[in-house]
C-alpha positions as CSV (number, residue, x, y, z in Angstrom):
1,X,-1.0,-2.3,-19.9
2,X,-1.4,-2.3,-16.2
3,X,0.8,-3.7,-13.4
4,X,-1.2,-6.0,-11.2
5,X,-0.4,-6.8,-7.5
6,X,-2.0,-8.1,-4.4
7,X,-2.9,-6.3,-1.2
8,X,-2.9,-8.2,1.9
9,X,-4.1,-7.1,5.4
10,X,-2.4,-10.2,7.0
11,X,-5.4,-11.1,9.4
12,X,-4.7,-14.0,11.7
13,X,-7.4,-15.2,14.5
14,X,-8.0,-18.8,16.2
15,X,-11.1,-19.3,13.9
16,X,-12.0,-22.7,12.7
17,X,-12.3,-21.8,9.0
18,X,-8.8,-19.7,9.1
19,X,-5.7,-21.2,7.5
20,X,-3.8,-18.5,9.4
21,X,-4.3,-19.3,13.0
22,X,-1.5,-17.4,14.4
23,X,0.9,-14.4,13.6
24,X,3.3,-17.1,12.4
25,X,1.0,-18.4,10.2
26,X,0.2,-15.0,8.5
27,X,3.9,-14.3,8.2
28,X,5.2,-17.5,6.6
29,X,2.1,-17.7,4.6
30,X,2.8,-14.1,3.1
31,X,6.2,-15.2,2.2
32,X,4.8,-18.1,0.3
33,X,2.3,-16.2,-1.4
34,X,4.8,-13.6,-2.7
35,X,6.6,-16.5,-3.9
36,X,3.9,-17.9,-5.7
37,X,2.6,-14.7,-7.1
38,X,5.8,-14.1,-8.7
39,X,5.7,-17.5,-10.5
40,X,2.3,-16.8,-12.1
41,X,3.3,-13.4,-13.2
42,X,2.0,-10.9,-10.9
43,X,3.7,-7.5,-10.6
44,X,3.6,-6.6,-6.9
45,X,3.3,-8.1,-3.4
46,X,2.0,-5.5,-0.9
47,X,0.8,-5.4,2.7
48,X,-1.2,-3.5,5.0
49,X,0.2,-2.4,8.3
50,X,-2.0,-2.0,11.4
51,X,-0.8,-1.7,15.0
52,X,-2.7,-3.2,18.2
53,X,-4.3,-5.7,15.8
54,X,-4.1,-9.3,14.8
55,X,-2.7,-8.2,11.6
56,X,0.5,-7.6,10.1
57,X,2.2,-4.8,11.9
58,X,6.2,-4.8,11.5
59,X,6.8,-4.7,7.7
60,X,10.4,-4.4,7.2
61,X,11.3,-8.1,8.4
62,X,8.6,-9.6,6.1
63,X,9.6,-7.2,3.0
64,X,13.2,-8.3,3.4
65,X,12.4,-12.0,3.7
66,X,10.4,-11.8,0.6
67,X,12.8,-9.9,-1.0
68,X,15.5,-12.7,-0.4
69,X,13.2,-15.4,-1.8
70,X,12.0,-13.5,-4.8
71,X,13.8,-11.8,-7.8
72,X,11.4,-9.9,-9.8
73,X,8.1,-8.8,-8.1
74,X,7.7,-5.4,-6.5
75,X,7.5,-5.6,-2.9
76,X,5.6,-2.8,-0.9
77,X,3.3,-1.4,1.7
78,X,0.0,-0.1,1.5
79,X,0.4,1.8,3.9
80,X,2.5,2.3,7.1
81,X,1.2,5.0,9.4
82,X,4.0,7.7,9.8
83,X,2.4,8.6,13.2
84,X,3.8,5.6,14.5
85,X,7.2,5.6,13.0
86,X,10.8,7.0,14.0
87,X,11.7,8.4,10.5
88,X,15.6,8.2,11.4
89,X,15.3,4.3,12.2
90,X,12.9,3.9,9.4
91,X,15.4,5.2,6.9
92,X,17.7,2.4,8.1
93,X,15.2,-0.5,8.0
94,X,13.7,0.7,4.3
95,X,17.4,0.8,3.1
96,X,18.2,-2.6,4.3
97,X,15.1,-4.3,2.9
98,X,15.6,-2.8,-0.6
99,X,19.1,-3.6,-0.8
100,X,18.2,-7.3,-0.1
101,X,15.4,-7.2,-2.6
102,X,17.9,-5.5,-5.3
103,X,16.0,-2.2,-5.5
104,X,12.2,-3.6,-5.7
105,X,10.8,-1.8,-2.7
106,X,7.8,0.0,-3.5
107,X,6.6,1.6,0.0
108,X,3.5,3.2,0.8
109,X,3.2,5.6,3.8
110,X,0.4,7.9,5.0
111,X,-0.7,10.1,7.9
112,X,-2.7,6.9,9.0
113,X,-6.2,6.1,9.4
114,X,-8.4,5.4,12.8
115,X,-6.9,2.6,14.6
116,X,-7.8,0.2,17.1
117,X,-6.8,2.0,20.3
118,X,-7.3,5.5,21.1
119,X,-4.4,7.7,20.1
120,X,-2.2,4.6,19.7
121,X,0.9,6.4,18.7
122,X,1.1,7.8,22.2
123,X,2.0,4.4,23.3
124,X,5.2,4.5,20.6
125,X,6.4,7.7,22.4
126,X,5.1,10.1,20.0
127,X,3.0,13.3,20.4
128,X,2.3,16.2,18.1
129,X,4.0,19.4,18.4
130,X,2.3,22.4,20.0
131,X,-0.4,23.5,17.3
132,X,-0.1,20.1,15.4
133,X,-2.8,17.6,15.1
134,X,-1.8,13.9,14.4
135,X,-2.3,14.0,10.9
136,X,0.0,17.0,10.8
137,X,2.6,14.8,12.8
138,X,2.3,12.1,10.4
139,X,2.9,14.5,7.4
140,X,5.7,16.1,9.4
141,X,7.5,12.7,10.0
142,X,6.6,11.7,6.2
143,X,8.8,14.7,4.9
144,X,11.6,14.1,7.5
145,X,11.9,10.4,6.1
146,X,12.1,11.6,2.4
147,X,14.9,14.2,3.2
148,X,16.9,11.4,4.9
149,X,16.2,9.1,2.3
150,X,18.1,11.4,-0.2
151,X,21.4,10.1,1.3
152,X,22.8,13.5,2.0
153,X,25.0,13.8,5.0
154,X,23.7,16.0,8.2
155,X,25.5,14.6,11.3
156,X,28.5,15.9,12.6
157,X,31.0,13.2,12.7
158,X,33.0,12.1,16.2
159,X,36.5,13.4,15.8
160,X,37.7,10.5,17.9
161,X,35.2,7.8,16.1
162,X,35.6,3.5,16.7
163,X,36.1,3.3,13.0
164,X,37.2,5.7,10.5
165,X,34.6,8.1,8.7
166,X,34.4,9.2,5.3
167,X,35.0,13.1,4.7
168,X,32.3,15.5,5.5
169,X,28.8,14.9,7.2
170,X,27.6,11.4,7.7
171,X,24.4,10.0,6.5
172,X,22.3,7.1,7.6
173,X,23.3,3.7,6.6
174,X,22.8,1.5,4.5
175,X,21.8,4.0,1.8
176,X,19.4,2.6,-0.8
177,X,20.0,4.8,-4.0
178,X,16.7,5.4,-5.7
179,X,14.3,4.3,-3.1
180,X,13.4,8.4,-2.4
181,X,11.6,7.8,-5.9
182,X,9.6,4.7,-5.0
183,X,7.8,6.3,-2.1
184,X,4.0,6.3,-2.3
185,X,1.5,8.4,-0.4
186,X,-1.9,6.8,0.5
187,X,-4.3,9.7,0.3
188,X,-7.8,9.8,1.2
189,X,-8.8,13.3,0.0
190,X,-8.2,15.3,-3.2
191,X,-5.8,17.7,-1.3
192,X,-3.5,15.3,0.1
193,X,-3.4,13.5,-3.2
194,X,-2.2,17.0,-4.5
195,X,0.4,17.4,-1.5
196,X,1.8,13.8,-2.4
197,X,2.3,15.2,-5.9
198,X,4.2,18.2,-4.8
199,X,6.4,16.4,-2.7
200,X,7.3,13.8,-5.3
201,X,5.5,10.8,-3.9
202,X,3.3,8.2,-6.0
203,X,-0.2,7.9,-5.2
204,X,-2.1,5.0,-3.6
205,X,-5.7,5.5,-3.5
206,X,-7.8,2.7,-1.6
207,X,-11.3,1.5,-1.7
208,X,-12.5,4.4,0.4
209,X,-12.0,8.2,0.2
210,X,-13.3,11.2,2.1
211,X,-16.8,12.3,0.3
212,X,-16.2,15.5,-1.7
213,X,-18.9,15.6,-4.1
214,X,-21.5,12.9,-3.4
215,X,-20.7,11.2,-6.7
216,X,-20.1,7.5,-7.2
217,X,-16.7,6.0,-5.6
218,X,-15.0,5.1,-8.8
219,X,-15.9,8.8,-10.2
220,X,-14.4,10.7,-7.1
221,X,-11.5,8.6,-7.0
222,X,-10.9,9.4,-10.8
223,X,-11.3,12.9,-10.1
224,X,-8.6,12.7,-7.2
225,X,-6.1,10.9,-9.7
226,X,-6.6,13.4,-12.4
227,X,-5.9,16.4,-9.8
228,X,-2.9,14.4,-8.8
229,X,-1.5,14.3,-12.2
230,X,-2.2,17.9,-12.8
231,X,-0.2,18.9,-9.7
232,X,2.5,16.5,-10.8
233,X,3.1,18.1,-13.9
234,X,2.8,21.5,-12.5
235,X,5.6,20.5,-9.8
236,X,7.9,19.8,-12.9
237,X,9.3,16.4,-11.7
238,X,11.3,14.8,-14.3
239,X,9.7,11.1,-13.9
240,X,6.4,9.7,-15.0
241,X,4.0,9.7,-11.7
242,X,2.6,6.4,-10.8
243,X,-0.7,5.7,-9.3
244,X,-2.4,2.7,-7.7
245,X,-5.9,1.9,-6.9
246,X,-7.1,-1.1,-4.7
247,X,-10.1,-3.2,-5.4
248,X,-11.9,-6.5,-4.2
249,X,-12.1,-8.4,-7.4
250,X,-13.3,-12.0,-7.9
251,X,-14.1,-13.9,-10.9
252,X,-16.5,-16.6,-9.9
253,X,-15.2,-19.7,-11.9
254,X,-15.6,-22.5,-9.6
255,X,-18.3,-23.5,-7.3
256,X,-16.2,-22.6,-4.3
257,X,-15.8,-19.2,-5.7
258,X,-19.6,-18.8,-5.9
259,X,-19.9,-20.1,-2.3
260,X,-17.4,-17.7,-0.9
261,X,-18.2,-14.3,-2.9
262,X,-21.2,-14.9,-4.9
263,X,-23.3,-12.4,-2.7
264,X,-20.7,-9.9,-3.1
265,X,-21.5,-9.2,-6.6
266,X,-24.6,-7.3,-5.2
267,X,-22.8,-4.7,-3.1
268,X,-23.0,-1.0,-4.0
269,X,-21.1,1.9,-2.7
270,X,-21.7,2.9,0.6
271,X,-21.3,6.2,2.6
272,X,-20.5,6.4,6.3
273,X,-18.3,8.0,8.9
274,X,-14.4,6.7,9.6
275,X,-14.0,9.8,11.4
276,X,-16.5,11.5,13.5
277,X,-16.5,14.7,11.4
278,X,-15.5,13.3,8.0
279,X,-18.1,11.6,5.6
280,X,-16.3,8.8,3.5
281,X,-17.5,6.9,0.5
282,X,-16.7,3.3,0.3
283,X,-16.1,1.4,-3.2
284,X,-18.1,-1.7,-3.9
285,X,-16.7,-5.3,-4.4
286,X,-16.7,-7.0,-7.5
287,X,-17.7,-10.6,-7.9
288,X,-19.2,-12.1,-10.9
289,X,-18.7,-14.6,-13.9
290,X,-15.8,-13.3,-15.9
291,X,-17.8,-11.9,-18.8
292,X,-20.0,-9.6,-16.5
293,X,-17.1,-8.8,-14.5
294,X,-15.0,-7.4,-17.5
295,X,-18.1,-5.4,-18.5
296,X,-18.5,-4.0,-14.8
297,X,-14.9,-3.1,-14.4
298,X,-14.9,-1.3,-17.9
299,X,-16.9,1.4,-16.4
300,X,-14.6,1.8,-13.4
301,X,-13.1,5.3,-14.1
302,X,-10.5,5.2,-11.5
303,X,-9.2,2.0,-12.8
304,X,-8.8,3.5,-16.0
305,X,-6.8,6.3,-14.6
306,X,-4.5,4.3,-12.7
307,X,-1.3,2.3,-14.0
308,X,-1.3,0.0,-10.9
309,X,-4.3,-2.3,-9.8
310,X,-4.0,-3.9,-6.0
311,X,-6.4,-6.9,-5.6
312,X,-7.3,-7.0,-2.0
313,X,-7.1,-10.9,-1.0
314,X,-8.8,-12.9,1.8
315,X,-5.3,-14.0,3.2
316,X,-7.3,-16.1,5.9
317,X,-8.1,-18.8,3.2
318,X,-4.8,-19.8,2.7
319,X,-1.9,-19.4,0.1
320,X,-3.5,-21.9,-2.6
321,X,-6.9,-20.5,-2.8
322,X,-5.3,-17.1,-3.2
323,X,-3.1,-18.2,-5.8
324,X,-6.4,-19.4,-7.5
325,X,-8.2,-16.1,-7.0
326,X,-5.3,-14.1,-8.3
327,X,-4.7,-16.7,-11.2
328,X,-8.4,-16.4,-12.4
329,X,-8.0,-12.3,-12.9
330,X,-5.0,-12.9,-15.0
331,X,-6.3,-15.7,-17.1
332,X,-9.8,-14.7,-17.3
333,X,-10.3,-10.8,-17.1
334,X,-7.1,-9.0,-17.6
335,X,-6.4,-9.8,-21.1
336,X,-10.1,-8.8,-22.2
337,X,-9.5,-5.2,-20.3
338,X,-6.0,-4.8,-21.9
339,X,-4.2,-4.9,-18.7
340,X,-1.9,-7.5,-19.6
């Protein structure tokens, strides 16, 4: 059995065909979609974070609102770019969102991907230390975030505080017990997947990764997951690892489905560059009649290795149609593959 969630990039634009014309549309529809997803039995509602773009960018107000209006569904990100974050303030925001949701936060973080502007983190007031790359800075901030999530006091209390303090060093509040064990790392390489395992983070692997063997995308991703699991076991963690993969999957069951996605079924893996010096492999989209879709997905090695599948959705088409997309997978595809 697999957990199945959706992953939304939260696009919005003044496009005549979009149901999300404004940022407000996207935020409010994201809440409505998460509520509807819980009602149809989906396991997770996840959101991408992009800065300087007409997409979702500030996750914690959204996650808190969803947490207050749902009761069971996992709520998460895929991923937050740590280059832009203040780890201390993020501990407080994440703690509040997790407490509001009753401990359902599954927070995906990463060192980040190429962004809309050059070195966008500089505008947020951050710079790598001497000898660091921006990727190093993102991983350093991630480790600081993890350490502070443990809830161990580290700050010397004022001897004349406004309010009485508990004894000892003070920690950040509110503290969300257990959240440290629900942090995921978005890894684009085998090495960073191993690093995530060593540091006790779950693994998120998306529809692209750095090309490290020339093999098909799903094979390279499956290899990455196996290396992660090996490193997790070697590290001796006392809990089971979790791994999510994201896919664009559309079951063509109506004429509208065929109109929107019929041509995507002809897609194949592609190779290209997301950074000037790093070749990447991009996974194909899946779109077909349910019987054919089941046959194709059964051959995807990485899906077999993962315990959580995140379905990337076209959020601009509105809540009602996205609920249809997700329901079609749950009804016509998941049972035959043993996902439910």
